[in-house]
C-alpha positions, 0 to 999 in steps of 0.5 A: 499500500506504501509503493501504492500511495508513494506511486500516486504521489509521484504522477506529476514528477513522471509526467515531467520526466515522459514530457521531457522525454517527448520534447528530446523526440520530437527535438531529433525528428525535427532534426532528421526531417529537416535533413530528409527535406534538404536530401529530397530538394537536392535529389530533385533536379537528378531524378527529374533529369534521369526520368525524363531520359528514360522516358524519352529512351521509351518513347514519350519523347515530350515527356515531363516528370516533375516531383512536387515536394510540399512541407507539412506542419506535422510528421508523417511516416517518411518525415515532414513532406508531402512528396507528389509526382507529375507528368505529362507525356504531351507537348506544352501540356501542363503536368499533372498528377500522375495516376491522374493523367497517365495512360496504362502503358504511361504508367508501366514505363514511369514505374519501370524508370523509377524502380531501375533508378533506384535499383541502382542505390536501395540493396534489393535481393529480388524484385518482381514486375507483375505484368509491368509491360501492360500497354506497350509493345515492339521496340519499346517493350525491347527497351523495357527488356534492355533495362530489366536485364541491367537490373538482373546484374545487380538482383534477382528480376522476376516478370511476369509477361505476355510479351516475347520481347522481355520473355526472350531476354531472360535466363530461365522461363517458367510456365504457370498453367491453371486447371479446374478438378473437380470443384478446385482450381489447380495452379502449376509452375514448370520450367521450360528448357530448349525447345519448350521455351522456343515453343512458349515464345512462338506461342507468345508471337503467333498465338494458338496456331505455331506455324514454322515460320513462328517458331523460326522467328521465336528460335531467331529472337532469343538467339538474338537476346543472348547474343546482345546480353553476351556482348553488353557483359563483356 
């Protein structure tokens, strides 16, 4: 009872100690948030220019990418800034909020560009792209495949894709299949070796009917991709 009474009588003192600790933590948080704000402002121009260069290389000739950094009067989990990305794909068009103005294909290229830049500084063991190539094809898809291959030299890259240009650049192929057994849907995955890999590329190129010409085209695409990888490695 004596201990309880002493604890009750010392509440004011305990509150004062805790308030001092809170003040100390807030001071440290404010200092760290300030450093983070300065780092963001210092990096904004470099990120903007790198993003624009990558987007232009992927076919968005008049791309404009901006980072808006707005100071806040309260803390968030990422400091005291509100950070948003602005984007415009058309000449003389004012950049708008990325998620509102970018099409599916443009978002794919924007996301890959951001991940590509971040992969050079952030040590991730693996990155998974789930149909990052949505809305793109042809030469743009080939350029995306090159970027993903370069990222694969620094980390494990797994890409779920239906584009032959991207699949051809991979070191290893897996086929994912779904089928129904009774009342259950079964998903299976198995590796594709040699000609199996070529036939799957041919299917992506030519659809359900795989002709000898399509098969040869797939084989040539895979060989060229492998040659290109070896040349870049040298």
